[in-house]
C-alpha positions as CSV (number, residue, x, y, z in Angstrom):
1,D,84.7,-25.5,-3.3
2,G,83.6,-29.1,-2.8
3,A,80.3,-28.4,-1.1
4,K,77.0,-29.3,-2.8
5,V,75.1,-26.2,-4.0
6,A,71.7,-26.1,-2.4
7,V,68.8,-25.1,-4.6
8,D,67.0,-22.1,-3.1
9,E,65.6,-18.7,-4.0
10,R,68.9,-17.5,-5.4
11,H,70.3,-20.8,-6.8
12,S,68.5,-22.8,-9.4
13,I,69.4,-25.6,-11.9
14,M,68.0,-25.3,-15.4
15,P,66.8,-28.3,-17.4
16,N,70.0,-28.3,-19.4
17,G,72.0,-28.5,-16.3
18,S,73.1,-24.9,-16.1
19,L,73.4,-23.3,-12.7
20,V,71.8,-19.9,-12.3
21,I,72.7,-17.6,-9.5
22,C,70.6,-14.5,-8.9
23,D,71.6,-11.4,-6.9
24,S,75.2,-12.6,-6.6
25,V,77.1,-11.8,-3.4
26,C,80.8,-12.1,-2.4
27,G,80.2,-15.5,-0.9
28,D,79.2,-16.9,-4.2
29,A,82.8,-16.7,-5.5
30,G,84.7,-20.0,-5.6
31,L,85.5,-23.1,-7.6
32,Y,82.4,-24.8,-9.1
33,E,82.1,-28.4,-10.3
34,C,79.5,-29.8,-12.7
35,V,79.1,-33.5,-12.3
36,A,77.3,-35.5,-15.0
37,Q,76.7,-39.2,-14.8
38,N,74.9,-42.1,-16.5
39,D,75.1,-45.9,-16.4
40,L,78.5,-45.8,-18.1
41,G,80.1,-43.5,-15.6
42,N,80.5,-39.8,-14.8
43,T,82.5,-36.8,-15.8
44,T,83.3,-33.5,-14.1
45,V,83.9,-30.0,-15.4
46,M,85.3,-27.3,-13.2
47,G,85.1,-23.5,-13.4
48,R,85.9,-20.6,-11.1
49,L,83.5,-17.8,-10.4
50,D,84.8,-14.4,-9.3
51,V,82.4,-11.9,-7.9
52,Q,83.3,-8.2,-8.3
53,G,81.6,-5.2,-6.9
54,Q,82.3,-1.6,-5.7
55,P,83.7,-1.2,-2.2
56,S,81.9,0.4,0.7
57,A,83.5,2.4,3.6
58,S,82.5,4.0,6.9
59,V,84.6,5.5,9.7
60,R,83.9,4.7,13.4
61,P,83.5,6.7,15.5
62,G,82.0,9.2,13.0
63,E,82.2,12.2,15.4
64,V,84.9,12.8,17.9
65,V,85.1,15.6,20.5
66,I,88.4,15.4,22.4
67,F,90.6,17.5,24.6
68,L,94.0,18.9,23.7
69,G,96.8,16.4,24.2
70,A,94.6,13.3,24.2
71,S,94.7,10.4,21.6
72,V,92.1,8.7,19.5
73,S,91.8,6.0,16.9
74,L,89.6,6.2,13.8
75,N,88.7,2.8,12.3
76,C,87.8,2.4,8.6
77,V,85.2,-0.3,8.1
78,A,85.7,-1.3,4.5
79,S,84.1,-4.2,2.6
80,A,84.4,-5.5,-1.0
81,C,84.6,-8.8,-2.9
82,L,88.0,-7.7,-4.1
83,M,90.2,-6.4,-1.3
84,P,90.4,-2.6,-1.6
85,T,93.3,-0.4,-1.0
86,I,93.0,2.2,1.8
87,E,94.2,5.8,2.2
88,W,93.4,8.5,4.7
89,L,92.8,12.2,4.0
90,K,92.4,15.2,6.3
91,N,90.3,18.0,4.9
92,G,90.7,16.6,1.4
93,V,94.5,16.2,1.6
94,V,96.1,12.7,1.5
95,L,98.0,11.7,4.6
96,G,101.1,10.1,3.2
97,G,102.0,6.7,4.6
98,E,98.6,6.1,6.2
99,N,97.2,3.1,4.4
100,R,96.0,0.9,7.2
101,S,92.4,0.5,8.3
102,S,93.1,2.3,11.6
103,L,94.3,5.9,11.9
104,T,95.6,6.8,15.4
105,L,96.0,10.5,16.4
106,I,98.4,10.8,19.3
107,D,99.0,13.9,21.5
108,I,96.3,15.8,19.6
109,A,96.9,19.5,18.9
110,A,94.4,22.2,18.0
111,S,95.4,21.8,14.4
112,S,94.2,18.1,14.5
113,S,90.6,19.3,14.2
114,G,89.1,18.6,10.8
115,I,87.3,16.1,8.6
116,Y,89.1,12.8,8.2
117,T,88.2,10.6,5.2
118,C,88.9,6.9,4.6
119,R,89.0,6.3,0.9
120,T,88.8,2.7,-0.4
121,S,89.4,1.6,-4.0
122,N,89.5,-1.5,-6.1
123,D,89.1,-2.2,-9.8
124,M,85.3,-1.6,-9.6
125,G,85.3,1.8,-8.0
126,T,85.9,4.0,-5.0
127,A,84.1,4.6,-1.7
128,E,84.6,7.1,1.1
129,G,83.7,7.2,4.8
130,K,84.2,10.4,6.9
131,A,84.6,11.4,10.5
132,T,84.7,14.8,12.2
133,V,87.3,15.5,14.9
134,Q,86.9,18.6,17.1
135,V,89.7,19.4,19.6
136,I,88.6,21.2,22.7
137,V,91.1,23.9,23.8
138,L,90.5,25.2,27.3
139,P,90.4,29.0,27.4
140,S,93.7,30.8,27.7
141,V,93.3,34.5,28.8
142,K,95.6,37.5,28.5
143,V,94.8,40.9,30.0
144,E,96.5,44.1,28.8
145,A,96.0,47.6,30.1
146,H,96.0,50.7,27.9
147,Y,96.2,54.1,29.5
148,I,94.9,57.2,27.8
149,G,95.1,60.3,30.0
150,E,92.8,59.6,33.0
151,T,91.2,56.7,31.3
152,V,92.2,53.0,31.3
153,R,91.0,50.2,29.0
154,L,91.6,46.6,30.0
155,D,91.6,44.3,26.9
156,C,91.0,40.6,27.3
157,T,92.4,38.2,24.6
158,V,91.0,34.7,24.8
159,V,92.3,31.7,22.8
160,A,89.9,28.7,22.9
161,T,88.2,26.1,20.8
162,P,85.2,26.2,20.5
163,K,85.3,30.0,20.7
164,A,85.0,31.3,24.2
165,E,82.9,34.2,25.4
166,I,83.9,36.7,28.1
167,I,81.2,36.5,30.8
168,H,82.5,38.9,33.4
169,W,85.4,40.8,35.1
170,L,86.7,40.3,38.6
171,K,88.6,42.8,40.8
172,D,90.5,41.1,43.6
173,G,88.2,38.1,43.2
174,V,85.0,40.2,43.4
175,L,82.6,40.8,40.5
176,V,83.1,44.2,38.9
177,V,80.0,46.3,39.2
178,L,79.3,48.3,36.0
179,N,78.2,51.9,36.2
180,E,78.5,55.2,34.4
181,R,82.3,55.2,35.1
182,R,83.0,51.5,34.6
183,K,81.7,50.2,31.3
184,L,81.9,47.0,29.3
185,L,82.6,47.6,25.7
186,K,81.3,45.6,22.8
187,N,84.5,43.7,22.5
188,S,84.3,42.9,26.3
189,S,87.1,45.3,27.2
190,L,86.6,47.0,30.6
191,L,86.7,50.8,30.4
192,M,87.2,53.0,33.5
193,D,86.8,56.7,32.9
194,P,88.1,58.5,34.8
195,L,90.5,56.2,36.6
196,L,90.3,56.6,40.4
197,G,92.4,55.4,43.3
198,E,89.7,52.9,44.3
199,D,90.2,51.2,41.0
200,A,93.6,49.9,42.0
201,G,93.7,46.1,42.3
202,R,94.1,42.8,40.4
203,Y,91.7,42.4,37.5
204,T,90.7,39.0,36.1
205,C,88.9,38.3,32.9
206,V,86.6,35.2,33.1
207,A,85.8,33.4,29.8
208,K,83.8,30.2,29.2
209,N,83.2,27.8,26.3
């Protein structure tokens, strides 16, 4: 490209005038000129060197933990001597129309959780970089009462990501004390058997993730 080639550990000139390049890199590509001269004049021969190689890819950030409704951008860092094409996948499925180096997820839903892949390709091969997105869904709790004779069972349904655990029950804001009549079942339901007048009140299921 018009600049004199410096002889170093990678570039050497043989006795016959040949230029030898070892461990070629993308920066070696370009237009080369061989100039020969003597007392009668000089002559120049030109040739172009193209360097090819497989692409590489990584995604930054590589791990994302984010709340429901937020936004995030995943950036594909791709490199290759020949400019690669880019496509994005989620859980192995191609995301149509997403062929830029940055993938932006807006107003994230619970279904946005997954493994995102940036796939880069050129004539020499394919490379992939991956990122994991985990969407945090704050616990949503629903309590249902089931009456069987003199017995009542309070069931607590919790929707959350990551999975939430029921840690205790409250009655009118006060921690429910378990005993022989008030029992916590394996599924965290609260069983009261028999049901007494003192059990009347507002029950709250407390879950945490």
